N, C-alpha and C positions, 0 to 999 in steps of 0.2 A: 705528055707534057714534060718539058725539061725541068729538072730540080729547081733551077733559078726562078722559073715561072711559078712553081708551087710556093716557093718562099715568098715571092711578091704577093701572091693571092692571100696567103696566110697573114702576112703583115697588114695588108689592106683590110682584111676581115677583122683583125684585132683592132685596128684603128677605128673601123666602123662601129664595133661593139663599144669601144671607149666613148665614142661620140654619142652613141645611143644612151649610155648611162648619163653623160653630161646633159644631153637634151632632155632627159626625163626630169632633171632638176629645173629646166627652163619652163616646165609645165606647172610649176608650183603655185602660180597665181600672181596677180598684179603687184602685190606688196613685196615679193621676193626679189632680191637684187639680180638674180639670174633668170628672171621671168621672161616670158615671151614679150611682155610689154617693154622691158628694158632692151631686148634685142630689136624690137621695132623702132624704138627711139634711136638706136644706133644707125638705122638706115639713113637718118638725116645728117649724120656726121660725115664730113669729108675726110678722105684718107690722106695721111701725110705722104710725101714722096717716099717711095720704097727705097730701101738701102741699095746702094750701088751693086749691080750684078757682079761686078769684078771683085768686090770685097769678099773675103773668105766667110763662109757661113758660120754662124754662132753654133756652139755645141750645147747640148742639153745642160751641162754644168754651168756654162756661161749665162745661159738664159735664166737658170735658177738663181744664180748669184745676182743678176740684175733685178730679180724679183725680191731678193733678200731672204732666200730659203735654200735648203739643200735638197737636191733632187734624189728621189728614190728611183733607181733605174728599174725599168720593166723590160720591154722588148729590146734586144740588142742583136740586130741582124745586119747582114751586109748592106741591105737596102735602106734600113732606117734604124733609129734609136729612139726610145720613148722613155720619159721620166715624168714624175709627178711630185708636187710639193704643195704645201699650204702656207698661206700668210694670214694676217688678220683680215684680209679682204675675201678670203675663200681659197678654194682648191684650183690649182692650175695643172694642166697637162701639156707637156712639151714634146714635140716630135721633130727630129732632124732627118734629112733625107740625103742619100748619096747623089741623087740626080733631081733636077727640077721636074722631070716627068713623073717621078715618084710622088712629089708634093702635089702636083696637079691631079694625079689619079686619086690620092688620098682625099683631097678636098672634094672631088666629084662624088666619092663614096660617102663622105661625112656630111656634106651640106644638106642633103634631104632631111636629115634628122634635126635640123635647126641649130641654134647656138650662134656664138660669135667667135671669130677667129682672128688672131693677129698673125699675119702671114709675112714672112721675110724671105731672105735669100736661102732657099732650101730648108726652111724651118717653119713651124706653125705652133702657136700656143692657143689653147682654149682656156677660158677663164669664166668667172661668174657673170661678168657683164662687160660691155664696151668700156664703161667707166673704169672698171678694175684693170683693164688692159692699157689704159691711156698712159700711165706712168712708164710701163715697159716700152710702149711705143716711142716715148720721148727718149729713152735710153738706147734702144736697139734699132729703131726705125720700123719699117714694115708698114702694112696697110691693114685696116680693119675690114673684114669680110663677114657677111651674115649668111647663115644657112636659110633654109626654107622658112616660110612664115610660121609653121608648126602651131596651127590654131585648131579649134574644134574640140578642146578638152574641157 
């Protein structure tokens, strides 16, 4: 396997682990803002028009600034960059991608774990709930996507 394929697989695996940790919080119960019930409620929300594909993608730092926090950078690879920060509404994870195919691959790996995602032009943000992502969506655009139902706990 070429080194670039290994880097992509490692980056995708790291993203999947991150989503698994976030999804574990979604199993906390119906009263928890990041609960599966909140994610189910987000199914009914209609997504805003996505930001123009021709617009340059936001950086991890720009996304964090729009949230009102400073990103602590984690993974910084050729294919993707990841960061995290917290606000009064909870913890957010931001990932930017060098290519749209990387974003779609990441989502395909992450969505089975559940959760809610704000997806834009080569970036994705996970947060405690769809409501918590609404303000960011107003500032940066994107669309809300939901992971698997994640029930049975």
